[in-house]
Structure formats: C-alpha cells, structure tokens
SERO-30792 format. One record per residue: residue in three letters; x, y, z of N, C-alpha, C, CB in turn. Coordinates in steps of 0.05 Angstrom, whole numbers, plus 5000, padded with zeros to 4 digits. Glycine has a CB too. Layout:
BEGIN
AlaXYZXYZXYZXYZ
...
% end
This chain:
BEGIN
Met501749774997499649994998501550224995497650015028
Lys501150434988502650724979501250985004501350834938
Thr502651035015501551295035501651525013503851375067
Leu499751735026500151985015502252115012498952135024
Thr504152075034506952225036508552075016508452225067
Glu508451775017510051674996509451764968509851394996
Phe506851754965506451824934507052124929503451764924
Ile506652294946507552604939510452594935506852834965
Leu512052444949514552464948515552334920515652334972
Glu514252174915514651954887513852154861512051614887
Gln512152324865511452534844513552744846508552654847
Gln514152854870516653014869519352964855517253044893
Ser519652674858522052554846522352594814522052224853
Leu519652674801519652634774520052894763517152494764
His520153104783520553344772523153444785518053514776
Pro525053404777528253494792528253844799531453404764
Glu526653994786526554264795524754314820525654434772
Ala523454064832521654134856523254104877519153974860
Thr522754374896523454404917523354244943522754574917
Gly520354114941519453994965517954144978521153914981
Asn517454404976515554574988512554494988515754814976
Leu512054474962508954394961508454124976507754364929
Thr510553964971510453644979509553695010513953464976
Arg511053915028510153925051508254055061511653975062
Leu507354305043505054375046502354225041505254535036
Leu502154025028500453795023500353635044501153635001
Asn502353575056502353415078501453585105505053285080
Asp501853805105500653985125497953915128500954265118
Ile496454015104493753985100492853745105493054045078
Gly494253475102493253185107493453185137495152935092
Ile495653245149495153305178493353425194496753395183
Ala492653695183489853795195487853685189489154045188
Ala487253555167485253375158484553185176485853255136
Lys486653095187486352795206484952915237490152605213
Phe485953205243484953245266482053345264486653405280
Val481053475241478553535235476653275233478553695209
Asn477853045219476552795219475952695246478252615204
Arg477852695263477052605297475152755304479152635320
Glu474852985305472653135323470053075303473353515328
Val470253045276467653025259466652795269467953005227
Asn468752495278467252265282466152235312468952035274
Arg467252465330466552495357464352685365468652575371
Ala463552795344461353015343459352975363459853045317
Gly458152695361455752675373456652655411453952375357
Leu459552555412460052465434461552735454461852195427
Thr462252925442463753205453461953415451466553295437
Asn462653595465460953865460461854025438460954045484
Ile461553935416462754045394460554065367465353865389
Leu458153985373456154055356454554305365454453835353
Gly452554385347451654645350453354915347450654635372
Tyr451955145349452955405342454855525357451255565340
Asn456555765349458855835364457856145376461955835344
Asp455756215373455056505379456256695364455656575404
Ser457356625338458556805318458356745291461156835322
Ile457956975278457557025249459857025233456157265245
Asn460356905208462756925193462057165172463656625179
Val463957215153463957445135461657415117466557475120
Gln460857205110458457085096455657175107458656775097
Gly456057225135453157295147451957005160450957415121
Glu453356785158452456545165452756555192453556325154
Asp451456385209451756265237454256115236449356075246
Gln456056135254458755955254457655685273461956155271
Lys458555465260458055215278460955205290456954885259
Lys460855035316463355015334466054905314462654765362
Leu464154675298466254545281466854695262465554305271
Asp465954875250467055125233469855235243464955355236
Val469355355265471155455279473655275286469955555299
Tyr472655055293475254835301476754815277474354505313
Ala475454735254477054645226478454855221475354575198
Asn477355145219478255365214481655405230475755575223
Asp481255325254483455355272485755135265482355335301
Gln484654885262486554715251488354755226485454515248
Phe486954835206488354885177489755105181486354935153
Ile489155335198491155535203493555485212490355695217
Gly493055345235495455245254497255075239494455085279
Ala496354895223498154745211499454855186496954515207
Leu497955025175499655175153500955385164498055285129
Lys500855515186502655695191505155595208501255905201
Ser504855325219507355255232508955095212506955105259
Gly507955015184509254875167511555065151507154755149
Gly510555305148512555485137512655535109514955405142
Glu511055375095511055395066508755575056510955125053
Cys507155635071504655755066504956075079502055565079
Ala504756265061505056555071502856655078505956745052
Ala500356575067497956725075495656525071497656995059
Ile493256565081490956395075488056605074490956145102
Ala486956505055483856655054482056425059482856805023
Ser480956495081478656265088476056415091479356085117
Glu473756195088471056285085470856355111468856095074
Glu471756305133470856365163472056615170471856145185
Asn473856765152475357035160475357265141478156985165
Glu474157465144472857705128475857775112471358015151
Lys477957755124480557875115482657715108481558035135
Leu484557725091486957565091488257465115488857705079
Ile488857245119491057195142493557185133490756935158
Ala495157395135497957425127500257325149498257725120
Phe501357125150502856985173505357235174504056615165
Asp506057275203508057525205510757365218506757815228
Asn510857085219513556955226514956945203513556665237
Glu517656965213519856995190519456725171523257005203
Leu519256515180519256315163516756235146519856125177
Ser514656355152511956395133512456525117509756485142
Gln513256805122514057025103516156985081515157235119
Ser517156715087519156615064517556375047522256495078
Gly515156345052513156115040512356235015510356045060
Arg512756024992512456044971509856054956513855894965
Tyr507355984973505255914969502756084987505555644972
Val500756114974498556214985496356044987497956424974
Val494556025002491855814999489755905008491855545013
Ala487655854991484955924995483255665005483956034968
Ile481155695026480155475039477355495047481755425060
Asp476155305043473655265060473655075082471555185043
Pro474355095105475654885124472854695130477155045155
Leu470754735124468054575131465854645117467254615159
Asp465654585090463654585075461354415078464554545055
Gly458954535082456354365088456054285117456454085071
Ser457254515132457154465161454154445170458654695177
Ser452554555158449454545158448554235167448354615126
Asn449854075157449253755157450353625179450553605132
Ile452053755194453353645215451353485235454953865228
Glu449653555247447253455263446253185253444853665263
Ser445953275223444153025214446152785204441853125187
Asn449052805214450852605208451152555174449752345223
Val450852765157451052715130454152825126448452855113
Ser455352705103457452785090458153055090457452705068
Ile460553175102461353415095464353475086460853565116
Gly465453645086468253685072470053885076468053695049
Thr471953945067474254135066474854135035477054035085
Val475654375029475754434999478154654998472554564986
Phe480254644977482754804980483654844949485254654998
Ser484855094952486755144924489155294936485055364898
Ile491355284921493955304924495155484898495055014927
Tyr496155744909497455884886500055924895496056154878
His501456024877504356134881503556424886506756084853
Arg505256504907505156814914505856984894506856894937
Lys505257244893506157404871507857594888503757544852
Ser507457674917509257854921512357724933507758044938
Pro514357864934516457814941517157644968517458024939
Lys518457394966519157264994520657455016521157014988
Gly519657425040521057535056519157795067523857585043
Gln517057845060514957995064512857885069514658145048
Lys510658035083508057935091506157905061506658165115
Ala505057725060503957675034500957895031503157305033
Thr500057925008498058155009495258004994499358454990
Thr493358144995490758014983491757974954487758204987
Asp492958154939493358084913494357804910495158274900
Asp496157704927497357434923494957194914498857344953
Leu492657264924490157064922488857184900488057034949
Leu488757384891486957474872488057374846486557774874
Gln488357144840489157034814487156874797491356874817
Pro486856814778485156704765486056374767485056844738
Gly483556204760483955884772486455764750480455654769
Thr487055944727488655824712491355804721488455934689
Asn492056004741494556004757495055774778494556264772
Leu492955624783492855384806495455234805490555164801
Val496855214831498954994828497654714838501755064846
Ala495754784856494554484866491654544879496854314891
Ala490354354878487454384893486354154902485254494876
Gly484754114922483653854930481353894948485853664943
Tyr480453664954478053664982478653394995474253674973
Val477653415022477353225036474453205044479053245056
Ile473452985040470652935045470552685073469152805012
Tyr469152775091468752595116466052485114468952765144
Gly466052225104463852085099463851815115463652035070
Ser462551625098463051325114465651255117461751075099
Ser467751365105470051365096471551655093469951215074
Thr473651695107474551995095476851965076475652215118
Met476752085055478352095033479252395027476851975009
Leu482152375020483452665008484052564978486652795027
Val482752804959482852804935484853044920480252804929
Tyr486353064908487753274900488953224869489953314921
Thr489753454867491553494837493053674838490153564811
Thr495253624822497353864814497853884786500053834828
Gly495353854771495153924742496453644729496854234734
His497153414739497853154724495852974737501053054727
Gly493353004733491252774741490352794767492252494738
Val488352684771487452654800487352444819485252714801
Thr488352434841488252194859486652194883490652144868
Gly486351984891484551984914485951784939481351864903
Phe486151874965487151724983484751725007489951834989
Thr484851435021482851395034483851305065481251195018
Leu483351495083484151455109483851215128483051635120
Asp486051065134486250855147486250915174488150725140
Pro483850885194484050995219485450845238481651045229
Ser485950575229487550415249490250515253487750125241
Val491250625228494150685231494850995226495750505211
Gly492351175221492251395222493751535191493451445249
Leu493351395175495351425145492751425122498251085138
Phe493651625103491651645084493351415061491052015073
Ile491351285056492651045030491451125006491750695034
Leu493551074989492751134958490050884955496051074932
Ser487850974941485350834935483950894908483450894957
His484951124900483551174874485351324853480951334879
Pro487151174841488751304826487851384796490751154827
Asn488451614791488251694760484551674760490251404734
Met483651834778480751894776479752004755479952054794
Lys477551914738476652074717473451984718478352024687
Tyr472052224702469052234706468451964683467352604697
Pro466251834691465351654672464551764645463251524682
Glu464751644622463851814596460851904597464251634569
Gln459351714604456051804606455551844634453751554595
Gly454652124641453552154666450152114669454452434673
Thr449252024687446551984692445452064717446051734689
Ile447252284734446052424752446252704751446652344773
Tyr444152874758444453174765443853234796442253344745
Ser445153414802445253524833444153844837448653504845
Ile441553934847441454204844439254194866440854334814
Asn439054444875436954494897434254564878437954754920
Glu432954424875430354464859428554614874428954204850
Ser428954654896426854844914426755104906427554854944
Asn429555204889429855464881429455464849432655574891
Tyr427555284837426855284813425455544798425455084812
Ile424255654814422355874808424256144803419955914835
Tyr426356074812428456364808430656294791430056474840
Phe430356044779432956014765432756134740433755734760
Pro434956214722434956284696433556074675437556324689
Glu432056194656430556054640432455794627429456254618
Gly434455844619436355604609436955434629438855684599
Val437055454656437355224675434455064680438555354704
Lys432355224679429655104675429354884654427755304668
Lys430455024627430054834605431854574607430554994580
Tyr434454644615435754444622434754194644437854554630
Leu433354254667432054104680430153914671431254214694
Asp428454114649426853934628427653714616426154064607
Phe430153814604431453604589432753384607433653724571
Cys433153424635434153204647431653024658435953284669
His429153104654426652984660425652814640424853164665
Glu426552844612425752754591426152424587426952904573
Asp424552284576425151994573426251914546422651834579
Asp428351884548430451844523432451634528432252104517
Gln431751354525433351184538436351204519431650884540
Ala436451294491438651294475440951444490438051424449
Thr439651684512441551834524441451804549441352074518
Tyr440551594564440451484592438351664608443551504607
Arg436551794594434551974607432351764613433452234588
Pro430351914635430952124652433652084671428452164668
Tyr434952284677437252264694435852174723439152564694
Ile438152184739437452104773438052364790439651824787
Thr435952474801437152734814438452644840434952964820
Arg440552744851441752684880442752924890444052474880
Tyr442353034912442853304919443253254952440353514909
Ile445153294965446153304992446453525003448353204996
Gly446953784993447453995005450154065017445853995019
Ser451653905008454653985010455853914984456253825035
Met457154134978458854144949460853944947460454414943
Val462253894969464053724968463153434967465653784988
Ala460953314982460253124977458653014952459453094993
Asp457153204939455453294914457653194893454553664913
Phe459753394892461853304874463253084870463453424875
His463952954894465352714899463752534888465952664927
Arg461252474896459452284885458752244856457452334896
Asn459052504839458652544810460952524797457652794803
Leu463952584808466052444801466352154796467452504817
Val465752054814465951724820463851614803465251634854
Arg461451714800459151544791458051714766456651484817
Gly458751904759458652054737455752254738458851854713
Gly456252534742454252734744454652954743452952724761
Ile452953174742453653464741452453544765452753634716
Phe454153764778453453874798452554194789455653824817
Leu450354304798449854504787448354754805448354414766
Tyr450154914810449255174829449255424813451255234855
Pro447055464802446355744784446155984804443355704767
Gly447056174788445456474797442556434796446256744776
Thr441156624806438656634812437456944807438456534840
Ile435456994804433857214803434657414833430557104801
Lys434957274853435557384881438757404880434457174907
Asn439757224871443057244875444357114847444157034903
Pro444757364827445557274801448057204800445257454782
Ser449657254814452857094826452456874835454657224851
Gly450256724846450656484855451256534884452656334839
Lys451556314899452656274930454756154934451056134946
Leu456256044918458555874921460856124918458655604896
Arg463056044934465256244927467256174907466756304951
Leu468456394888469856284868473156204873469456484848
Leu474256324894477156284903477355994913477956494926
Tyr475555894931476055724953473855484949475755874981
Glu471855544929469455264925469655224893465555344935
Cys469255454876468955354848471755304834467155564831
Asn473555464834476255424827477455124830477955604843
Pro477755064859478854764860477254604852479454664884
Val474254584853473154324840473254394809469754234851
Ala473454624798473654664769476454514761473454994761
Phe478454594775481654504768481054194771484454634793
Ile479954094789479853784792478053634771478753704820
Ala475953774764474153654743475653674721471453784740
Glu476953874712478353894685480353684683479554154679
Gln482253574708484153424705482553114709486453524726
Ala480453114712478952874707477352844685477352824726
Gly477852994666476652964639474153124638475952664633
Gly473353274654470953424657470953734650470253404683
Lys469153814660468654134649467054304674466454134616
Ala468554534675467054714691466255024684468354714712
Ser463655084687462855314671461255524690460955224647
Asp460955754685458755904697456355934678459856174705
Gly456855764665454355804639454655884619452455964642
Phe456656104613457656184589461256184587456356474586
Arg461856164608465356204610466555974623466456464628
Arg468855884618470655744634470755844664473355774622
Ile470255694681470755824712473855874716469655614738
Leu475355744711478355804716479456024703480055594708
Glu478056134682479156394670477756634684478656414639
Thr475756614700474656804714476856974734472356654729
Glu476657274728478957424742476857504768480557724720
Pro478157434793477557524821478157814823479057354842
Tyr475857924834476658204847476858224876474758404839
Glu475857994892475158014919475257734932472458154923
Leu476557724956476657514967474457294971477357584986
His472157374969469857294974467757244951468957464991
Gln469157324935466857354905465657094900468457434872
Arg463557084893462056884887461256844853459656944905
Ser460656604849459956534822458356314817462156514808
Pro456856304795454856034788457455864779451956074759
Ile456055604780457955364770456355194764460055254790
Phe457454994739456454774727458454614727455454804702
Val458754364740461254194737460553934739463354244757
Gly462053814714461453504714462353444691458553404716
Pro461853234672462853104649462253334627461152794642
Lys463953324610464253544586461253534571467053444562
Ser460453324564457553304552455353434564456853054552
Met455153364590453653474610453753814611454553354635
Val455853914618456454164623456154334596459154154635
Glu456754214576456254324546453454364538457354114525
Lys451754164548449054174540447654464556447453864549
Val448654484583447454684599448454944583448454664630
Glu450754954578451655214563449955274540454455194553
Glu449255034529447355094502445155194506446654884486
Phe443555104531441155184540441055484552440454974560
Met443955574567444255854575444356034553446455884592
Ser445955954531446556134508443856134490449356014491
Thr442155974492439456024476437756144488438055804467
Tyr437056114517434656174535435156424556433955894552
Ser438256434561438656634580441256794575438556514607
Lys441256954548443757044537443957304557443757094501
Asn441357394568441857684578442657614610438757914574
Phe442057414617442957344646445657434657442957074648
Cys447457344636450157464641451057724643451557394627
Glu448757894635449158154633448158284662447758254606
Leu446958154677445958264705448758284715443658054726
Pro448558504737450658544756451958294772449658724775
Gln454158254770455358034782456158064813457757964766
Lys454058194825454158234857451258204867455358554868
Glu450658074888448358054898447058284901448257924918
Phe444258324899441958514900442258554931438658374888
% end
C-alpha cells in the first residue's frame, strides 16, 4: 500500500526542479484533515455540535466545528512555513502570517475549512476544499490580498477532503486526480483511487430544485431535458442532492453526474465562492476529463476582484456541462449581463 506521503514524494522525484515545499504543504493539509476527521467522528460524544454564537463574513451562523476546522488548518499551515497567507470562508480578511518562516513561504492557500456544516447534526457527509497558488509578492515580506486574487488558470494544486462513511483526500497538481482513503487504524491516508476520471456518460444531476422559480430560463430548460424519457441518452437522469458541495461533487465524479449551482433572480452571482469552492473543483474536474462553467465561460478563467467573490457553477462531464451552456446561450443570453454582485 502506498501512503499519501510516499505518493507525493514519488511525484516530486519526477520533477527535478521541485523544491519539496509543495510536498510539505500538502502534508500539512493532510495532517490538519486528520484532526478535523477525529472531531467530526466524535461530534455526537463531545461538546462540539451546535452553534458558536458568532457569524462569519458570509453572514452565516458559525458552527463549533466550523471554528475548530478553521483553527486547525490555519495552525497547520502557519507552523509548516510553506504557506505565506490564507483566505478562509470563516475570516473576512486575508490571514497573512507574520513569522519569518512563513513570510518566506512560496504559496498562498484559499480554503473552505468545513463545507456543508449545516449537515453536521444530521450525520451527513461534509468536507474541506482548498486551492493553492504561487504567491506574487516578494518572499521575505508579508503576503497581500493580491497574492490570492489570481484566476484559476494559475492554480498550482487543489483538492478536497470528504468526511463520510470513509474519509478521503482527493487532490491534483495538474497531472491527473488521485484519491486517498484514511485508514483510521494506523492514521494514514492510503492510495485508493489512482487516476480518477469522470465516467463517459453521466446519469446524475445535483441541484437544489426548491429554487426552481428563481432559476434562469436556460437552467429550467435543462432540468426539463433531464426529466425527459430518452433511453438513447440514459434519460431521465437521476436526481441526487446532499447540500454539501464536496459530497455532491465527489459522488458525481465517482459515479458520473453534473453539479449545478446557478445564479438566480435573487442572487445572480450564485452562492458559492470562486476562490475556495468553484476554482478548486473546476481544476479537479478538468483534470478528471470534465468541465466547469458559469454557464457562459470557463470557471478557471474568471478574474477575481475580491476574496469572497461568488460565481455560478456547472461542473461535471464535458457533455453534460456543454448541454447546460447550450440551453443558457439559447434561453438566458441576457442573464450574464446582470450585475455580478448580489442584490
């Protein structure tokens, strides 16, 4: 069996120019994920369920596990020294580390420490999702917000951790997608899913259809298409929606399906954040042979203007995403002209 550490070191050896900094950074993320996994698995037995009497920058009530996960990833990345700064869903501003070791770090990280935390009490799968960029500011200085405001085409690595019936870490550095399953008996992530790819034909669609009346006409037409009976194209498709982006994305990557979180009349920019939700899954999807779009454009080419910027996203097998784009182009051309900030 090959561990996460062994695999990362093996991949590093294939690139003579590699310094090992990214290897250590990915290991730091893996270590923090183990601590979060431990608390998730003990959530019903310890005083970690429920709310923390605080609100994050998104205006959302913070769960105790949100705060715990955020602290673990910040602590691990700060002590590791390879990361100069973090943008987190739980913090309004950039966290730029001021210790000498971190200021020399080559990378910056954008992260949602605990995606889908509203599902914690229901014992439903939740996750962590992250993206890694080269910093743009000079080493030896404090990192700045501009270090994170880069399009997804500049990503060095991205990944997610899903805390479910088993805990998995899935990541890419732009050379395919690899998955590791945590063996709790030895505390190691073991290679379990090499070279992950979308199935050629997807049959699942994942969307919160309770918002149907607020969707663009193109999305409504696509959902009608999903419901049609056409055995030649495996329709009607199966609807599956968990309400945790990481869990929905992971299932669809493994089984074949599209995840849709469109803009709406109320929120034309959607609800998911570009830097630490849309970009990382878009990068993974493309490396797995899929596609990610906002309905009109490639997600990874979106130019960010602020840390918590939002974006619609349609991500999955190429054919399914391109069908959505076809409907959006035909029925919702003017939707992309709406202001890309929430009303």
